[in-house]
C-alpha positions as MATLAB code, in Angstrom:
seq = 'XXXXXXXXXXXXXXXXXXXXXXXXXXXXXXXXXXXXXXXXXXXXXXXXXXXXXXXXXXXXXXXXXXX';
ca = [
      26.365  -10.392   43.150;
      24.609   -6.787   43.480;
      26.187   -5.940   40.471;
      25.150   -8.417   38.503;
      21.621   -5.889   38.818;
      23.118   -2.819   38.251;
      23.884   -1.582   35.003;
      27.189   -1.519   33.255;
      26.660    2.014   32.189;
      24.707    2.073   28.864;
      21.016    1.602   28.309;
      20.119   -1.527   28.690;
      17.601   -3.208   31.002;
      16.415   -6.418   31.745;
      13.095   -7.882   31.536;
      11.312   -7.990   34.583;
      10.949  -11.795   34.205;
      15.404  -11.161   34.348;
      15.359   -9.055   36.541;
      13.574  -11.297   39.340;
      16.078  -14.119   38.556;
      18.926  -11.922   38.865;
      17.857  -11.022   41.911;
      16.672  -14.128   43.842;
      20.546  -15.501   42.501;
      21.694  -12.205   44.214;
      19.470  -13.211   47.377;
      20.249  -17.116   47.089;
      24.254  -16.189   46.612;
      23.959  -13.593   50.374;
      22.512  -16.305   51.873;
      25.484  -18.949   51.244;
      28.519  -16.240   51.838;
      26.922  -15.631   55.205;
      26.557  -19.494   56.391;
      29.714  -19.981   54.775;
      31.486  -16.768   56.727;
      29.997  -18.078   59.949;
      32.061  -21.249   58.889;
      29.248  -23.741   57.844;
      30.844  -24.958   54.979;
      32.488  -24.076   51.957;
      31.469  -21.840   48.681;
      33.037  -21.359   45.640;
      32.601  -20.360   41.616;
      33.967  -22.856   39.135;
      34.381  -21.422   35.577;
      35.955  -23.316   32.139;
      35.503  -21.260   29.118;
      31.750  -20.315   28.788;
      31.038  -22.694   31.194;
      30.425  -21.700   35.100;
      28.524  -23.044   37.846;
      27.303  -19.797   40.670;
      27.546  -21.592   44.093;
      29.900  -24.496   44.586;
      28.811  -25.916   48.458;
      31.084  -28.287   50.753;
      30.081  -29.594   53.094;
      31.820  -32.045   55.261;
      29.775  -34.186   57.571;
      30.793  -36.288   60.445;
      28.704  -38.898   62.008;
      30.272  -41.168   65.592;
      29.433  -45.057   64.476;
      27.791  -46.310   67.177;
      27.858  -50.477   67.700;
];
């Protein structure tokens, strides 16, 4: 995730809004990865061709039926 914030060796720089967006994306990813590591839920990514979803959260809620 943080690799997205670093330049890949060329002289391209990000506009402030692009940098902020990637910073927020990385912060959200770090939070989700930490919670997933604790076993709270499953965390995945999805990519198909040029389409991608950065964070896919798999959670299961179990309720007790009272009645």
